N, C-alpha and C positions, 0 to 999 in steps of 0.2 A: 307166712304165717303159718301159727303153731297152735299145739291146741288149747294152750292160754289165753288165745284172745275170743275163744267161742263164747259164746253165754246160752246157759239153756234154759229150761224152766222146768221148779221141783214137780214134784205129785201136787204142790197145792198152791203152782200155778205161778209163783213166786220166780226172777229171775235169780240165775247163779251161774256166778265167772267164774270159769273153768280155772280162771288162774290163779284161788284159792287152795289151788293142787298142787302146785310149783313145787318141786324137788319130790314128791310122791308117785312109788310107783302104782299107778292104776290098772285097773279089770276092767273091760268097759263091756257090756253084755247086755244084746236085746233081749227082752225075756219074753216070759208069756205061762200063762196060771193053768192053762188045759190045754198040757202038751205031753208027748210020751217022755220029755226032756225035763220036766217043772221040777223031778223029786233032785236036780244040780241046786236049785236053791241050798237044799242043806248042806251040800259040799262047799258050797260059795261059802258060804256064813260060818265053814269051819276053816278056809284059807281067811276071813275075815278076822276071827277073831283070832288067828292065828299068829299075824300079822298085822291087824293093826296100830299097836305098839311103835311099828318099827317104821311106822311110812310107809303103809299098803292102804291103796281104798279098794272098791267095787262101786262102778257105778252102773246102776239098773235101771234100761230104760224098756218099758214093758212096750211090747209091739203087736199088736191085732190083724198085720200082715198077711202073715201065715197058717192060713187055713183059723181063721177068724180064733182065734185059741187065746186072744186076751181081753176076754171081753169085760167089761165089766167100766165103774168108775178109779179113777183115780185110787178112792180113800175106800173102791173094792177091791179093789189090788192089793191094795196096801195092811187091810184089814187078814185077806186070806195069806197073804205072803209073813205078815208078822205070827197069825194063830199058828198056822199049819208047820210052816217053818223056825221061826223064832228069829226071822231076820232085821238086822240092826245097823247094814249101811242104808246108802242113802239112793232112794226112788228116785223117780222123775218122772216128767209127764209123760206120756204117751205118745210114741213119737213113730214116726215110719222109718225103714229104714233102704226102703228101694223106690224106684218111682222117683213123678214130677214132685213129687209132697214130701222128697224124703228132706230127717233131718240133714241142716247145714254140716253138723259135726260126723254125721254115716258117708255123706262125701268124700267129704275130705278123708276121714281113716281109710273110707276104701281105695281112695289114689296113692294113699303111702305103702296100700299093705292089699293090692287086686286081686291078689292068689286064690288058689281054691276053683282055677279053673274057673276064672273072670274076677267080674267086681261085683257086681252082685255081692249080697248075702243069701245064703241058700233058704237057711231054716232058724229060729226060735235055737236061743242062745248059741250064736256067736259070739267067738271073745277078741277083742283087742287090746295086749299088751303093750302096755306103757312104758318108759323108765322113766326115771325121778329128771332126767332133763327134756322131758317133753318127746321122745323119740318113741316111735310105734317101731316096736321089735318086733311082736309078732301078729299074727292073726286063725286062732283056729277053729274050726265048723263044732257042730253042734255036739258030735259024736267023743269030743276032745274034752274028758270029762276038767271040772276045777280041778282035782285032787291032782290030774296027771300034768297040772302046770305048777307045784308045789317048787319043785328044785327050781327051775325058770326065775320063778320070782322072789325064790329065797337069795337065787343071786344077785339079781336088783338090787333085792336090800342089805346084801351083802352079810348076808347071817350065815 
């Protein structure tokens, strides 16, 4: 199984096959709008603007599992993110990243990069970096800022 075998729901509840991202470098992030790390949206948007034309995509999965810090509907979350941070990268439906109802995508990601003291996601704004061939090459906790990933992303893009 590869990342390209997964289908996820976008913020409008439409199916999205991750196969459409073949050949692209992906940063997959579980996000929240009411979290101390929420300002990372601004850095994510800067990375996206810097590298999107070179084959970089951010996949944003809101998650309300940590302190109920992603309340609201998909429309409310989207309006907050575009209004406050001007994000233009793809937002998906709210998901669980741990537990009985966790997204199969996150189950798979965690098996590829279990690190950080265990298998479970610890908090909002955890990140997985996927290279252009679909291999998970990095997993980062909330405190690793998007900007700190710039050189690694550039390297994967051959920039």
